[in-house]
PDB file with one MODEL, atoms N, CA, C and O in Angstrom:
MODEL        1
ATOM      1  N   MET A   1     -21.799  64.614  31.809  1.00  0.00           N
ATOM      2  CA  MET A   1     -20.423  64.431  31.402  1.00  0.00           C
ATOM      3  C   MET A   1     -19.702  65.764  31.326  1.00  0.00           C
ATOM      4  O   MET A   1     -18.523  65.857  31.667  1.00  0.00           O
ATOM      5  N   LEU A   2     -20.408  66.798  30.878  1.00  0.00           N
ATOM      6  CA  LEU A   2     -19.760  68.097  30.763  1.00  0.00           C
ATOM      7  C   LEU A   2     -19.273  68.601  32.118  1.00  0.00           C
ATOM      8  O   LEU A   2     -18.169  69.136  32.220  1.00  0.00           O
ATOM      9  N   VAL A   3     -20.074  68.437  33.140  1.00  0.00           N
ATOM     10  CA  VAL A   3     -19.684  68.875  34.480  1.00  0.00           C
ATOM     11  C   VAL A   3     -18.579  67.970  35.016  1.00  0.00           C
ATOM     12  O   VAL A   3     -17.583  68.444  35.563  1.00  0.00           O
ATOM     13  N   ARG A   4     -18.763  66.690  34.856  1.00  0.00           N
ATOM     14  CA  ARG A   4     -17.814  65.715  35.411  1.00  0.00           C
ATOM     15  C   ARG A   4     -16.416  65.854  34.820  1.00  0.00           C
ATOM     16  O   ARG A   4     -15.429  65.737  35.547  1.00  0.00           O
ATOM     17  N   PHE A   5     -16.312  66.100  33.527  1.00  0.00           N
ATOM     18  CA  PHE A   5     -15.011  66.082  32.868  1.00  0.00           C
ATOM     19  C   PHE A   5     -14.410  67.451  32.601  1.00  0.00           C
ATOM     20  O   PHE A   5     -13.326  67.543  32.024  1.00  0.00           O
ATOM     21  N   SER A   6     -15.080  68.503  33.001  1.00  0.00           N
ATOM     22  CA  SER A   6     -14.510  69.835  32.800  1.00  0.00           C
ATOM     23  C   SER A   6     -13.287  70.012  33.689  1.00  0.00           C
ATOM     24  O   SER A   6     -13.298  69.636  34.861  1.00  0.00           O
ATOM     25  N   LEU A   7     -12.243  70.582  33.124  1.00  0.00           N
ATOM     26  CA  LEU A   7     -11.008  70.841  33.856  1.00  0.00           C
ATOM     27  C   LEU A   7     -11.039  72.202  34.553  1.00  0.00           C
ATOM     28  O   LEU A   7     -10.082  72.583  35.227  1.00  0.00           O
ATOM     29  N   ALA A   8     -12.125  72.917  34.389  1.00  0.00           N
ATOM     30  CA  ALA A   8     -12.336  74.219  35.028  1.00  0.00           C
ATOM     31  C   ALA A   8     -13.794  74.277  35.465  1.00  0.00           C
ATOM     32  O   ALA A   8     -14.614  73.500  34.975  1.00  0.00           O
ATOM     33  N   PRO A   9     -14.131  75.183  36.376  1.00  0.00           N
ATOM     34  CA  PRO A   9     -15.535  75.306  36.765  1.00  0.00           C
ATOM     35  C   PRO A   9     -16.420  75.590  35.548  1.00  0.00           C
ATOM     36  O   PRO A   9     -16.057  76.381  34.678  1.00  0.00           O
ATOM     37  N   VAL A  10     -17.573  74.943  35.498  1.00  0.00           N
ATOM     38  CA  VAL A  10     -18.480  75.167  34.377  1.00  0.00           C
ATOM     39  C   VAL A  10     -19.373  76.366  34.667  1.00  0.00           C
ATOM     40  O   VAL A  10     -19.657  76.688  35.821  1.00  0.00           O
ATOM     41  N   ILE A  11     -19.805  77.012  33.601  1.00  0.00           N
ATOM     42  CA  ILE A  11     -20.775  78.100  33.672  1.00  0.00           C
ATOM     43  C   ILE A  11     -22.044  77.585  33.016  1.00  0.00           C
ATOM     44  O   ILE A  11     -22.007  77.055  31.905  1.00  0.00           O
ATOM     45  N   PHE A  12     -23.156  77.739  33.699  1.00  0.00           N
ATOM     46  CA  PHE A  12     -24.440  77.274  33.183  1.00  0.00           C
ATOM     47  C   PHE A  12     -25.144  78.398  32.427  1.00  0.00           C
ATOM     48  O   PHE A  12     -24.815  79.571  32.607  1.00  0.00           O
ATOM     49  N   THR A  13     -26.104  78.045  31.587  1.00  0.00           N
ATOM     50  CA  THR A  13     -26.820  79.037  30.789  1.00  0.00           C
ATOM     51  C   THR A  13     -27.861  79.791  31.599  1.00  0.00           C
ATOM     52  O   THR A  13     -28.296  80.869  31.196  1.00  0.00           O
ATOM     53  N   ASN A  14     -28.278  79.223  32.771  1.00  0.00           N
ATOM     54  CA  ASN A  14     -29.264  79.914  33.617  1.00  0.00           C
ATOM     55  C   ASN A  14     -29.139  79.429  35.057  1.00  0.00           C
ATOM     56  O   ASN A  14     -28.325  78.556  35.359  1.00  0.00           O
ATOM     57  N   ASP A  15     -29.940  79.992  35.927  1.00  0.00           N
ATOM     58  CA  ASP A  15     -29.881  79.644  37.351  1.00  0.00           C
ATOM     59  C   ASP A  15     -30.379  78.240  37.664  1.00  0.00           C
ATOM     60  O   ASP A  15     -30.109  77.724  38.748  1.00  0.00           O
ATOM     61  N   LYS A  16     -31.092  77.617  36.751  1.00  0.00           N
ATOM     62  CA  LYS A  16     -31.585  76.251  36.983  1.00  0.00           C
ATOM     63  C   LYS A  16     -30.457  75.216  36.882  1.00  0.00           C
ATOM     64  O   LYS A  16     -30.620  74.075  37.312  1.00  0.00           O
ATOM     65  N   ARG A  17     -29.333  75.614  36.322  1.00  0.00           N
ATOM     66  CA  ARG A  17     -28.139  74.769  36.209  1.00  0.00           C
ATOM     67  C   ARG A  17     -28.413  73.449  35.478  1.00  0.00           C
ATOM     68  O   ARG A  17     -27.898  72.396  35.855  1.00  0.00           O
ATOM     69  N   CYS A  18     -29.224  73.528  34.438  1.00  0.00           N
ATOM     70  CA  CYS A  18     -29.536  72.298  33.704  1.00  0.00           C
ATOM     71  C   CYS A  18     -28.843  72.255  32.337  1.00  0.00           C
ATOM     72  O   CYS A  18     -28.895  71.236  31.648  1.00  0.00           O
ATOM     73  N   ARG A  19     -28.201  73.348  31.948  1.00  0.00           N
ATOM     74  CA  ARG A  19     -27.526  73.367  30.648  1.00  0.00           C
ATOM     75  C   ARG A  19     -26.177  74.075  30.791  1.00  0.00           C
ATOM     76  O   ARG A  19     -26.101  75.221  31.232  1.00  0.00           O
ATOM     77  N   VAL A  20     -25.118  73.363  30.408  1.00  0.00           N
ATOM     78  CA  VAL A  20     -23.765  73.906  30.516  1.00  0.00           C
ATOM     79  C   VAL A  20     -23.473  74.790  29.312  1.00  0.00           C
ATOM     80  O   VAL A  20     -23.761  74.428  28.172  1.00  0.00           O
ATOM     81  N   ASP A  21     -22.898  75.952  29.586  1.00  0.00           N
ATOM     82  CA  ASP A  21     -22.499  76.882  28.524  1.00  0.00           C
ATOM     83  C   ASP A  21     -21.007  76.762  28.232  1.00  0.00           C
ATOM     84  O   ASP A  21     -20.604  76.527  27.093  1.00  0.00           O
ATOM     85  N   THR A  22     -20.190  76.927  29.278  1.00  0.00           N
ATOM     86  CA  THR A  22     -18.743  76.881  29.082  1.00  0.00           C
ATOM     87  C   THR A  22     -18.076  76.077  30.185  1.00  0.00           C
ATOM     88  O   THR A  22     -18.651  75.839  31.248  1.00  0.00           O
ATOM     89  N   GLY A  23     -16.861  75.671  29.906  1.00  0.00           N
ATOM     90  CA  GLY A  23     -16.003  74.928  30.824  1.00  0.00           C
ATOM     91  C   GLY A  23     -14.665  74.767  30.127  1.00  0.00           C
ATOM     92  O   GLY A  23     -14.284  75.614  29.320  1.00  0.00           O
ATOM     93  N   LEU A  24     -13.955  73.708  30.421  1.00  0.00           N
ATOM     94  CA  LEU A  24     -12.687  73.444  29.750  1.00  0.00           C
ATOM     95  C   LEU A  24     -12.536  71.935  29.598  1.00  0.00           C
ATOM     96  O   LEU A  24     -12.443  71.206  30.585  1.00  0.00           O
ATOM     97  N   TRP A  25     -12.513  71.483  28.368  1.00  0.00           N
ATOM     98  CA  TRP A  25     -12.438  70.054  28.084  1.00  0.00           C
ATOM     99  C   TRP A  25     -11.324  69.770  27.088  1.00  0.00           C
ATOM    100  O   TRP A  25     -11.114  70.525  26.140  1.00  0.00           O
ATOM    101  N   LEU A  26     -10.619  68.676  27.316  1.00  0.00           N
ATOM    102  CA  LEU A  26      -9.586  68.228  26.390  1.00  0.00           C
ATOM    103  C   LEU A  26     -10.216  67.246  25.426  1.00  0.00           C
ATOM    104  O   LEU A  26     -10.812  66.255  25.847  1.00  0.00           O
ATOM    105  N   ASN A  27     -10.092  67.508  24.153  1.00  0.00           N
ATOM    106  CA  ASN A  27     -10.603  66.617  23.118  1.00  0.00           C
ATOM    107  C   ASN A  27      -9.518  65.586  22.806  1.00  0.00           C
ATOM    108  O   ASN A  27      -8.497  65.943  22.220  1.00  0.00           O
ATOM    109  N   PRO A  28      -9.707  64.321  23.179  1.00  0.00           N
ATOM    110  CA  PRO A  28      -8.665  63.324  22.964  1.00  0.00           C
ATOM    111  C   PRO A  28      -8.396  63.029  21.490  1.00  0.00           C
ATOM    112  O   PRO A  28      -7.316  62.543  21.153  1.00  0.00           O
ATOM    113  N   TYR A  29      -9.338  63.308  20.619  1.00  0.00           N
ATOM    114  CA  TYR A  29      -9.119  63.018  19.202  1.00  0.00           C
ATOM    115  C   TYR A  29      -8.068  63.921  18.580  1.00  0.00           C
ATOM    116  O   TYR A  29      -7.338  63.500  17.683  1.00  0.00           O
ATOM    117  N   ILE A  30      -7.986  65.154  19.048  1.00  0.00           N
ATOM    118  CA  ILE A  30      -7.044  66.094  18.426  1.00  0.00           C
ATOM    119  C   ILE A  30      -6.061  66.711  19.404  1.00  0.00           C
ATOM    120  O   ILE A  30      -5.160  67.443  18.993  1.00  0.00           O
ATOM    121  N   GLY A  31      -6.218  66.425  20.706  1.00  0.00           N
ATOM    122  CA  GLY A  31      -5.281  66.954  21.688  1.00  0.00           C
ATOM    123  C   GLY A  31      -5.409  68.449  21.904  1.00  0.00           C
ATOM    124  O   GLY A  31      -4.433  69.104  22.271  1.00  0.00           O
ATOM    125  N   GLN A  32      -6.590  69.002  21.683  1.00  0.00           N
ATOM    126  CA  GLN A  32      -6.825  70.431  21.877  1.00  0.00           C
ATOM    127  C   GLN A  32      -7.936  70.630  22.900  1.00  0.00           C
ATOM    128  O   GLN A  32      -8.749  69.742  23.155  1.00  0.00           O
ATOM    129  N   PHE A  33      -7.936  71.834  23.476  1.00  0.00           N
ATOM    130  CA  PHE A  33      -8.943  72.186  24.468  1.00  0.00           C
ATOM    131  C   PHE A  33     -10.108  72.917  23.834  1.00  0.00           C
ATOM    132  O   PHE A  33      -9.939  73.650  22.860  1.00  0.00           O
ATOM    133  N   PHE A  34     -11.302  72.712  24.398  1.00  0.00           N
ATOM    134  CA  PHE A  34     -12.514  73.410  23.980  1.00  0.00           C
ATOM    135  C   PHE A  34     -13.130  74.055  25.205  1.00  0.00           C
ATOM    136  O   PHE A  34     -13.056  73.511  26.307  1.00  0.00           O
ATOM    137  N   SER A  35     -13.739  75.219  25.012  1.00  0.00           N
ATOM    138  CA  SER A  35     -14.375  75.896  26.139  1.00  0.00           C
ATOM    139  C   SER A  35     -15.884  76.035  25.970  1.00  0.00           C
ATOM    140  O   SER A  35     -16.579  76.306  26.949  1.00  0.00           O
ATOM    141  N   LEU A  36     -16.404  75.862  24.778  1.00  0.00           N
ATOM    142  CA  LEU A  36     -17.848  75.945  24.545  1.00  0.00           C
ATOM    143  C   LEU A  36     -18.458  74.547  24.524  1.00  0.00           C
ATOM    144  O   LEU A  36     -18.066  73.703  23.718  1.00  0.00           O
ATOM    145  N   ALA A  37     -19.404  74.312  25.400  1.00  0.00           N
ATOM    146  CA  ALA A  37     -20.056  73.006  25.458  1.00  0.00           C
ATOM    147  C   ALA A  37     -20.744  72.673  24.138  1.00  0.00           C
ATOM    148  O   ALA A  37     -20.811  71.508  23.747  1.00  0.00           O
ATOM    149  N   SER A  38     -21.245  73.677  23.463  1.00  0.00           N
ATOM    150  CA  SER A  38     -21.965  73.448  22.207  1.00  0.00           C
ATOM    151  C   SER A  38     -21.060  72.926  21.088  1.00  0.00           C
ATOM    152  O   SER A  38     -21.561  72.464  20.063  1.00  0.00           O
ATOM    153  N   ASP A  39     -19.748  72.991  21.266  1.00  0.00           N
ATOM    154  CA  ASP A  39     -18.808  72.474  20.265  1.00  0.00           C
ATOM    155  C   ASP A  39     -18.511  70.995  20.439  1.00  0.00           C
ATOM    156  O   ASP A  39     -17.762  70.420  19.649  1.00  0.00           O
ATOM    157  N   LEU A  40     -19.086  70.367  21.463  1.00  0.00           N
ATOM    158  CA  LEU A  40     -18.738  68.988  21.793  1.00  0.00           C
ATOM    159  C   LEU A  40     -19.892  68.028  21.570  1.00  0.00           C
ATOM    160  O   LEU A  40     -21.064  68.400  21.640  1.00  0.00           O
ATOM    161  N   ASP A  41     -19.532  66.793  21.302  1.00  0.00           N
ATOM    162  CA  ASP A  41     -20.460  65.668  21.231  1.00  0.00           C
ATOM    163  C   ASP A  41     -19.985  64.614  22.223  1.00  0.00           C
ATOM    164  O   ASP A  41     -18.812  64.587  22.596  1.00  0.00           O
ATOM    165  N   VAL A  42     -20.883  63.763  22.640  1.00  0.00           N
ATOM    166  CA  VAL A  42     -20.492  62.599  23.432  1.00  0.00           C
ATOM    167  C   VAL A  42     -20.244  61.467  22.449  1.00  0.00           C
ATOM    168  O   VAL A  42     -21.144  61.052  21.719  1.00  0.00           O
ATOM    169  N   GLU A  43     -19.017  60.978  22.439  1.00  0.00           N
ATOM    170  CA  GLU A  43     -18.617  59.876  21.565  1.00  0.00           C
ATOM    171  C   GLU A  43     -18.750  58.581  22.342  1.00  0.00           C
ATOM    172  O   GLU A  43     -18.161  58.441  23.413  1.00  0.00           O
ATOM    173  N   HIS A  44     -19.502  57.647  21.829  1.00  0.00           N
ATOM    174  CA  HIS A  44     -19.673  56.362  22.509  1.00  0.00           C
ATOM    175  C   HIS A  44     -18.873  55.292  21.794  1.00  0.00           C
ATOM    176  O   HIS A  44     -19.329  54.669  20.835  1.00  0.00           O
ATOM    177  N   ILE A  45     -17.653  55.102  22.303  1.00  0.00           N
ATOM    178  CA  ILE A  45     -16.811  54.025  21.776  1.00  0.00           C
ATOM    179  C   ILE A  45     -17.452  52.699  22.149  1.00  0.00           C
ATOM    180  O   ILE A  45     -17.462  51.755  21.359  1.00  0.00           O
ATOM    181  N   ALA A  46     -17.976  52.643  23.338  1.00  0.00           N
ATOM    182  CA  ALA A  46     -18.788  51.517  23.812  1.00  0.00           C
ATOM    183  C   ALA A  46     -19.881  52.125  24.669  1.00  0.00           C
ATOM    184  O   ALA A  46     -19.849  53.321  24.958  1.00  0.00           O
ATOM    185  N   GLU A  47     -20.833  51.332  25.073  1.00  0.00           N
ATOM    186  CA  GLU A  47     -22.007  51.864  25.746  1.00  0.00           C
ATOM    187  C   GLU A  47     -21.844  52.118  27.240  1.00  0.00           C
ATOM    188  O   GLU A  47     -22.718  52.731  27.853  1.00  0.00           O
ATOM    189  N   ASP A  48     -20.749  51.664  27.839  1.00  0.00           N
ATOM    190  CA  ASP A  48     -20.610  51.922  29.267  1.00  0.00           C
ATOM    191  C   ASP A  48     -19.947  53.288  29.495  1.00  0.00           C
ATOM    192  O   ASP A  48     -19.209  53.763  28.632  1.00  0.00           O
ATOM    193  N   PRO A  49     -20.200  53.921  30.641  1.00  0.00           N
ATOM    194  CA  PRO A  49     -19.704  55.275  30.897  1.00  0.00           C
ATOM    195  C   PRO A  49     -18.189  55.422  30.822  1.00  0.00           C
ATOM    196  O   PRO A  49     -17.696  56.514  30.539  1.00  0.00           O
ATOM    197  N   GLU A  50     -17.441  54.356  31.068  1.00  0.00           N
ATOM    198  CA  GLU A  50     -15.984  54.440  30.991  1.00  0.00           C
ATOM    199  C   GLU A  50     -15.493  54.624  29.564  1.00  0.00           C
ATOM    200  O   GLU A  50     -14.340  54.999  29.350  1.00  0.00           O
ATOM    201  N   ASN A  51     -16.343  54.367  28.597  1.00  0.00           N
ATOM    202  CA  ASN A  51     -15.939  54.487  27.196  1.00  0.00           C
ATOM    203  C   ASN A  51     -16.659  55.615  26.475  1.00  0.00           C
ATOM    204  O   ASN A  51     -16.790  55.587  25.252  1.00  0.00           O
ATOM    205  N   LEU A  52     -17.122  56.598  27.219  1.00  0.00           N
ATOM    206  CA  LEU A  52     -17.706  57.789  26.626  1.00  0.00           C
ATOM    207  C   LEU A  52     -16.667  58.897  26.670  1.00  0.00           C
ATOM    208  O   LEU A  52     -16.067  59.144  27.717  1.00  0.00           O
ATOM    209  N   TRP A  53     -16.449  59.561  25.551  1.00  0.00           N
ATOM    210  CA  TRP A  53     -15.490  60.660  25.472  1.00  0.00           C
ATOM    211  C   TRP A  53     -16.219  61.896  24.985  1.00  0.00           C
ATOM    212  O   TRP A  53     -17.181  61.796  24.224  1.00  0.00           O
ATOM    213  N   LEU A  54     -15.764  63.059  25.419  1.00  0.00           N
ATOM    214  CA  LEU A  54     -16.251  64.322  24.871  1.00  0.00           C
ATOM    215  C   LEU A  54     -15.295  64.726  23.762  1.00  0.00           C
ATOM    216  O   LEU A  54     -14.103  64.923  23.996  1.00  0.00           O
ATOM    217  N   VAL A  55     -15.825  64.847  22.560  1.00  0.00           N
ATOM    218  CA  VAL A  55     -15.003  65.200  21.393  1.00  0.00           C
ATOM    219  C   VAL A  55     -15.709  66.279  20.593  1.00  0.00           C
ATOM    220  O   VAL A  55     -16.915  66.487  20.734  1.00  0.00           O
ATOM    221  N   ASP A  56     -14.940  66.968  19.744  1.00  0.00           N
ATOM    222  CA  ASP A  56     -15.581  68.021  18.961  1.00  0.00           C
ATOM    223  C   ASP A  56     -16.590  67.419  17.998  1.00  0.00           C
ATOM    224  O   ASP A  56     -16.372  66.347  17.433  1.00  0.00           O
ATOM    225  N   ASP A  57     -17.699  68.131  17.822  1.00  0.00           N
ATOM    226  CA  ASP A  57     -18.809  67.574  17.048  1.00  0.00           C
ATOM    227  C   ASP A  57     -18.451  67.313  15.588  1.00  0.00           C
ATOM    228  O   ASP A  57     -18.934  66.340  15.009  1.00  0.00           O
ATOM    229  N   GLY A  58     -17.624  68.150  14.985  1.00  0.00           N
ATOM    230  CA  GLY A  58     -17.243  67.934  13.583  1.00  0.00           C
ATOM    231  C   GLY A  58     -16.462  66.652  13.387  1.00  0.00           C
ATOM    232  O   GLY A  58     -16.719  65.891  12.453  1.00  0.00           O
ATOM    233  N   ARG A  59     -15.500  66.413  14.280  1.00  0.00           N
ATOM    234  CA  ARG A  59     -14.687  65.205  14.182  1.00  0.00           C
ATOM    235  C   ARG A  59     -15.544  63.967  14.456  1.00  0.00           C
ATOM    236  O   ARG A  59     -15.388  62.948  13.784  1.00  0.00           O
ATOM    237  N   ASN A  60     -16.431  64.046  15.421  1.00  0.00           N
ATOM    238  CA  ASN A  60     -17.297  62.912  15.739  1.00  0.00           C
ATOM    239  C   ASN A  60     -18.215  62.588  14.565  1.00  0.00           C
ATOM    240  O   ASN A  60     -18.446  61.416  14.269  1.00  0.00           O
ATOM    241  N   GLN A  61     -18.734  63.594  13.905  1.00  0.00           N
ATOM    242  CA  GLN A  61     -19.621  63.363  12.759  1.00  0.00           C
ATOM    243  C   GLN A  61     -18.845  62.801  11.575  1.00  0.00           C
ATOM    244  O   GLN A  61     -19.376  61.977  10.830  1.00  0.00           O
ATOM    245  N   SER A  62     -17.586  63.233  11.385  1.00  0.00           N
ATOM    246  CA  SER A  62     -16.796  62.689  10.278  1.00  0.00           C
ATOM    247  C   SER A  62     -16.452  61.225  10.513  1.00  0.00           C
ATOM    248  O   SER A  62     -16.310  60.458   9.560  1.00  0.00           O
ATOM    249  N   LYS A  63     -16.316  60.831  11.792  1.00  0.00           N
ATOM    250  CA  LYS A  63     -16.021  59.441  12.125  1.00  0.00           C
ATOM    251  C   LYS A  63     -17.235  58.561  11.890  1.00  0.00           C
ATOM    252  O   LYS A  63     -17.124  57.454  11.364  1.00  0.00           O
ATOM    253  N   GLY A  64     -18.396  59.068  12.288  1.00  0.00           N
ATOM    254  CA  GLY A  64     -19.605  58.263  12.141  1.00  0.00           C
ATOM    255  C   GLY A  64     -19.469  56.934  12.856  1.00  0.00           C
ATOM    256  O   GLY A  64     -19.044  56.890  14.010  1.00  0.00           O
ATOM    257  N   ASP A  65     -19.826  55.846  12.179  1.00  0.00           N
ATOM    258  CA  ASP A  65     -19.723  54.520  12.790  1.00  0.00           C
ATOM    259  C   ASP A  65     -18.583  53.701  12.185  1.00  0.00           C
ATOM    260  O   ASP A  65     -18.623  52.471  12.177  1.00  0.00           O
ATOM    261  N   LYS A  66     -17.562  54.405  11.676  1.00  0.00           N
ATOM    262  CA  LYS A  66     -16.431  53.715  11.050  1.00  0.00           C
ATOM    263  C   LYS A  66     -15.571  53.011  12.094  1.00  0.00           C
ATOM    264  O   LYS A  66     -15.379  53.513  13.201  1.00  0.00           O
ATOM    265  N   ASP A  67     -15.068  51.864  11.728  1.00  0.00           N
ATOM    266  CA  ASP A  67     -14.135  51.110  12.553  1.00  0.00           C
ATOM    267  C   ASP A  67     -12.741  51.733  12.447  1.00  0.00           C
ATOM    268  O   ASP A  67     -12.500  52.536  11.545  1.00  0.00           O
ATOM    269  N   PRO A  68     -11.807  51.376  13.360  1.00  0.00           N
ATOM    270  CA  PRO A  68     -10.464  51.944  13.315  1.00  0.00           C
ATOM    271  C   PRO A  68      -9.711  51.710  12.005  1.00  0.00           C
ATOM    272  O   PRO A  68      -8.800  52.472  11.681  1.00  0.00           O
ATOM    273  N   ASP A  69     -10.069  50.681  11.253  1.00  0.00           N
ATOM    274  CA  ASP A  69      -9.388  50.482   9.969  1.00  0.00           C
ATOM    275  C   ASP A  69      -9.831  51.505   8.924  1.00  0.00           C
ATOM    276  O   ASP A  69      -9.183  51.646   7.887  1.00  0.00           O
ATOM    277  N   LYS A  70     -10.932  52.225   9.186  1.00  0.00           N
ATOM    278  CA  LYS A  70     -11.439  53.243   8.254  1.00  0.00           C
ATOM    279  C   LYS A  70     -11.263  54.670   8.786  1.00  0.00           C
ATOM    280  O   LYS A  70     -11.267  55.627   8.011  1.00  0.00           O
ATOM    281  N   TRP A  71     -11.108  54.812  10.115  1.00  0.00           N
ATOM    282  CA  TRP A  71     -10.966  56.139  10.719  1.00  0.00           C
ATOM    283  C   TRP A  71     -10.194  56.039  12.019  1.00  0.00           C
ATOM    284  O   TRP A  71     -10.448  55.159  12.842  1.00  0.00           O
ATOM    285  N   MET A  72      -9.234  56.961  12.199  1.00  0.00           N
ATOM    286  CA  MET A  72      -8.465  57.030  13.449  1.00  0.00           C
ATOM    287  C   MET A  72      -8.422  58.476  13.917  1.00  0.00           C
ATOM    288  O   MET A  72      -8.424  59.390  13.092  1.00  0.00           O
ATOM    289  N   PRO A  73      -8.384  58.699  15.231  1.00  0.00           N
ATOM    290  CA  PRO A  73      -8.217  60.062  15.726  1.00  0.00           C
ATOM    291  C   PRO A  73      -6.909  60.641  15.180  1.00  0.00           C
ATOM    292  O   PRO A  73      -5.888  59.952  15.186  1.00  0.00           O
ATOM    293  N   PRO A  74      -6.918  61.871  14.715  1.00  0.00           N
ATOM    294  CA  PRO A  74      -5.702  62.438  14.151  1.00  0.00           C
ATOM    295  C   PRO A  74      -4.591  62.690  15.177  1.00  0.00           C
ATOM    296  O   PRO A  74      -3.427  62.815  14.797  1.00  0.00           O
ATOM    297  N   TYR A  75      -4.929  62.765  16.460  1.00  0.00           N
ATOM    298  CA  TYR A  75      -3.949  63.008  17.507  1.00  0.00           C
ATOM    299  C   TYR A  75      -3.262  61.684  17.843  1.00  0.00           C
ATOM    300  O   TYR A  75      -3.849  60.832  18.510  1.00  0.00           O
ATOM    301  N   LYS A  76      -2.042  61.512  17.390  1.00  0.00           N
ATOM    302  CA  LYS A  76      -1.332  60.228  17.483  1.00  0.00           C
ATOM    303  C   LYS A  76      -1.245  59.640  18.893  1.00  0.00           C
ATOM    304  O   LYS A  76      -1.406  58.428  19.035  1.00  0.00           O
ATOM    305  N   PRO A  77      -0.996  60.441  19.959  1.00  0.00           N
ATOM    306  CA  PRO A  77      -0.877  59.836  21.289  1.00  0.00           C
ATOM    307  C   PRO A  77      -2.127  59.094  21.768  1.00  0.00           C
ATOM    308  O   PRO A  77      -2.023  58.260  22.668  1.00  0.00           O
ATOM    309  N   VAL A  78      -3.283  59.364  21.206  1.00  0.00           N
ATOM    310  CA  VAL A  78      -4.502  58.705  21.684  1.00  0.00           C
ATOM    311  C   VAL A  78      -4.918  57.526  20.795  1.00  0.00           C
ATOM    312  O   VAL A  78      -5.848  56.798  21.141  1.00  0.00           O
ATOM    313  N   GLN A  79      -4.259  57.334  19.682  1.00  0.00           N
ATOM    314  CA  GLN A  79      -4.673  56.288  18.741  1.00  0.00           C
ATOM    315  C   GLN A  79      -4.642  54.892  19.347  1.00  0.00           C
ATOM    316  O   GLN A  79      -5.574  54.116  19.137  1.00  0.00           O
ATOM    317  N   ALA A  80      -3.608  54.557  20.085  1.00  0.00           N
ATOM    318  CA  ALA A  80      -3.525  53.213  20.685  1.00  0.00           C
ATOM    319  C   ALA A  80      -4.628  53.016  21.721  1.00  0.00           C
ATOM    320  O   ALA A  80      -5.203  51.931  21.811  1.00  0.00           O
ATOM    321  N   ILE A  81      -4.929  54.053  22.504  1.00  0.00           N
ATOM    322  CA  ILE A  81      -6.003  53.968  23.489  1.00  0.00           C
ATOM    323  C   ILE A  81      -7.340  53.789  22.796  1.00  0.00           C
ATOM    324  O   ILE A  81      -8.176  53.000  23.236  1.00  0.00           O
ATOM    325  N   TYR A  82      -7.543  54.531  21.699  1.00  0.00           N
ATOM    326  CA  TYR A  82      -8.786  54.432  20.934  1.00  0.00           C
ATOM    327  C   TYR A  82      -8.988  53.002  20.414  1.00  0.00           C
ATOM    328  O   TYR A  82     -10.074  52.438  20.549  1.00  0.00           O
ATOM    329  N   VAL A  83      -7.953  52.431  19.830  1.00  0.00           N
ATOM    330  CA  VAL A  83      -8.053  51.067  19.296  1.00  0.00           C
ATOM    331  C   VAL A  83      -8.332  50.083  20.424  1.00  0.00           C
ATOM    332  O   VAL A  83      -9.161  49.185  20.272  1.00  0.00           O
ATOM    333  N   GLN A  84      -7.651  50.241  21.548  1.00  0.00           N
ATOM    334  CA  GLN A  84      -7.851  49.344  22.680  1.00  0.00           C
ATOM    335  C   GLN A  84      -9.301  49.413  23.170  1.00  0.00           C
ATOM    336  O   GLN A  84      -9.924  48.375  23.394  1.00  0.00           O
ATOM    337  N   LYS A  85      -9.837  50.614  23.337  1.00  0.00           N
ATOM    338  CA  LYS A  85     -11.222  50.759  23.792  1.00  0.00           C
ATOM    339  C   LYS A  85     -12.195  50.194  22.758  1.00  0.00           C
ATOM    340  O   LYS A  85     -13.199  49.580  23.119  1.00  0.00           O
ATOM    341  N   PHE A  86     -11.902  50.397  21.496  1.00  0.00           N
ATOM    342  CA  PHE A  86     -12.759  49.878  20.434  1.00  0.00           C
ATOM    343  C   PHE A  86     -12.761  48.353  20.445  1.00  0.00           C
ATOM    344  O   PHE A  86     -13.813  47.734  20.288  1.00  0.00           O
ATOM    345  N   MET A  87     -11.594  47.747  20.629  1.00  0.00           N
ATOM    346  CA  MET A  87     -11.490  46.287  20.608  1.00  0.00           C
ATOM    347  C   MET A  87     -12.221  45.659  21.804  1.00  0.00           C
ATOM    348  O   MET A  87     -12.792  44.577  21.673  1.00  0.00           O
ATOM    349  N   VAL A  88     -12.211  46.311  22.944  1.00  0.00           N
ATOM    350  CA  VAL A  88     -12.898  45.808  24.124  1.00  0.00           C
ATOM    351  C   VAL A  88     -14.400  45.760  23.884  1.00  0.00           C
ATOM    352  O   VAL A  88     -15.074  44.845  24.357  1.00  0.00           O
ATOM    353  N   ARG A  89     -14.925  46.729  23.158  1.00  0.00           N
ATOM    354  CA  ARG A  89     -16.368  46.789  22.947  1.00  0.00           C
ATOM    355  C   ARG A  89     -16.833  45.980  21.747  1.00  0.00           C
ATOM    356  O   ARG A  89     -18.027  45.712  21.612  1.00  0.00           O
ATOM    357  N   ALA A  90     -15.911  45.584  20.874  1.00  0.00           N
ATOM    358  CA  ALA A  90     -16.287  44.859  19.663  1.00  0.00           C
ATOM    359  C   ALA A  90     -16.836  43.475  20.021  1.00  0.00           C
ATOM    360  O   ALA A  90     -16.248  42.780  20.850  1.00  0.00           O
ATOM    361  N   PRO A  91     -17.944  43.067  19.415  1.00  0.00           N
ATOM    362  CA  PRO A  91     -18.486  41.722  19.698  1.00  0.00           C
ATOM    363  C   PRO A  91     -17.571  40.633  19.153  1.00  0.00           C
ATOM    364  O   PRO A  91     -16.925  40.794  18.118  1.00  0.00           O
ATOM    365  N   LEU A  92     -17.538  39.542  19.865  1.00  0.00           N
ATOM    366  CA  LEU A  92     -16.750  38.393  19.391  1.00  0.00           C
ATOM    367  C   LEU A  92     -17.500  37.666  18.290  1.00  0.00           C
ATOM    368  O   LEU A  92     -18.721  37.518  18.349  1.00  0.00           O
ATOM    369  N   SER A  93     -16.760  37.213  17.282  1.00  0.00           N
ATOM    370  CA  SER A  93     -17.398  36.504  16.174  1.00  0.00           C
ATOM    371  C   SER A  93     -17.523  35.032  16.469  1.00  0.00           C
ATOM    372  O   SER A  93     -18.038  34.279  15.643  1.00  0.00           O
TER     373      SER A  93
ENDMDL
END
C-alpha cells in the first residue's frame, strides 16, 4: 500500500526494496501529508482493498474499533466518505 498510494517516489530502507522508508501520503483523516512510512498505519474500514486507507498511527489507535457515532475523522471533507464506507461494510441485522 505504501508504494501504491505514495504521491512521490518511495525510498526504501535497503537495496532489497522490501521496506519503505519515505514517500508522500495524504492522510484522509486529517487532510495532511506524511513523508515517513513509520508514521502510518493501514486502517481497515472494511476488509477489501478498496476500503484500506493509510492514516497516521496515533489517530488510528485513538479510533480503535469505534463506530462513526463514537468517532469521526477530524478532517470534515472526508467524514461523509468515511461514514459511507463504514456503512457498506457494516453487517445487516
